[in-house]
C-alpha positions in Angstrom: -5.6 15.0 -7.1 -5.1 11.3 -8.4 -4.0 8.2 -6.4 -3.8 4.8 -8.1 -2.5 1.4 -7.0 -2.1 -2.0 -8.7 -1.4 -5.6 -7.7 1.7 -6.7 -9.5 2.3 -10.1 -7.9 0.2 -12.7 -5.8 1.8 -15.5 -3.8 1.6 -17.7 -0.9 4.2 -17.9 2.0 3.6 -20.5 4.7 -0.1 -20.2 5.5 -0.4 -16.6 4.5 -1.3 -15.0 1.0 1.3 -12.4 0.1 0.4 -9.8 -2.5 2.6 -7.0 -3.8 2.2 -4.0 -5.9 2.7 -0.3 -6.6 1.1 3.0 -5.7 1.2 6.4 -7.5 0.2 9.9 -6.3 0.0 12.6 -8.9 -1.5 16.2 -9.0 -0.6 16.9 -5.3 -2.3 13.8 -4.1 -1.2 12.5 -0.6 -2.4 9.0 -0.3 -5.3 6.9 -0.8 -7.0 3.4 -0.5 -4.9 0.2 -1.7 -7.0 -2.8 -2.6 -4.7 -5.6 -1.4 -6.8 -8.4 -3.0 -7.0 -10.2 0.5 -9.9 -10.8 2.6 -8.1 -9.8 5.7 -4.8 -7.8 5.8 -2.6 -8.7 8.9 0.6 -7.1 7.8 1.3 -4.2 5.4 4.5 -2.5 4.3 5.4 0.6 2.2 8.6 1.4 0.4 8.8 4.7 -1.3 10.6 4.5 -4.7 14.0 6.1 -5.2 12.7 8.9 -7.2 10.3 10.2 -4.5 11.7 12.8 -1.9 10.3 11.8 1.5 9.8 14.7 3.9 7.6 12.8 6.2 7.1 9.1 7.0 4.8 7.3 4.7 2.1 5.8 7.1 -0.7 3.2 7.1 -3.8 5.0 8.4 -5.5 1.8 9.6 -5.4 -0.4 12.6 -4.3 -3.9 11.5 -5.7 -6.4 10.8 -8.0 -4.9 8.4 -11.1 -6.9 7.4 -12.0 -6.5 3.7 -8.3 -6.0 2.7 -8.5 -2.2 1.7 -5.7 -0.2 3.4 -5.6 3.6 3.5 -2.2 5.1 3.4 -0.9 8.7 3.8 2.2 9.9 1.9 3.9 13.2 0.9 2.5 14.9 -2.2 3.1 13.1 -5.4 5.0 10.3 -3.8 5.0 6.7 -5.4 6.4 3.5 -4.3 5.7 -0.2 -3.6 3.6 -2.1 -1.1 3.5 -5.7 0.3 0.4 -7.1 2.1 0.1 -10.4 3.9 -3.1 -12.0 5.2 -5.7 -14.4 4.2 
């Protein structure tokens, strides 16, 4: 099972930092930890990509805000997609 994620964009919107990235599950993986690059993650959004078949909702397995900025997600097996995190 393999899960990877990457930050692809870093920015600021108002008084919040906004980071965006990708996640990829392979070999039957069903999620993992996304390091957002934030000290505290206040909001987190997931968008499965158009090549992933989604039988179940992709979910954030955390109570926000998350101190430390590492967010655990749960997905269907082998699903890939995009994420957006806002915080400080």
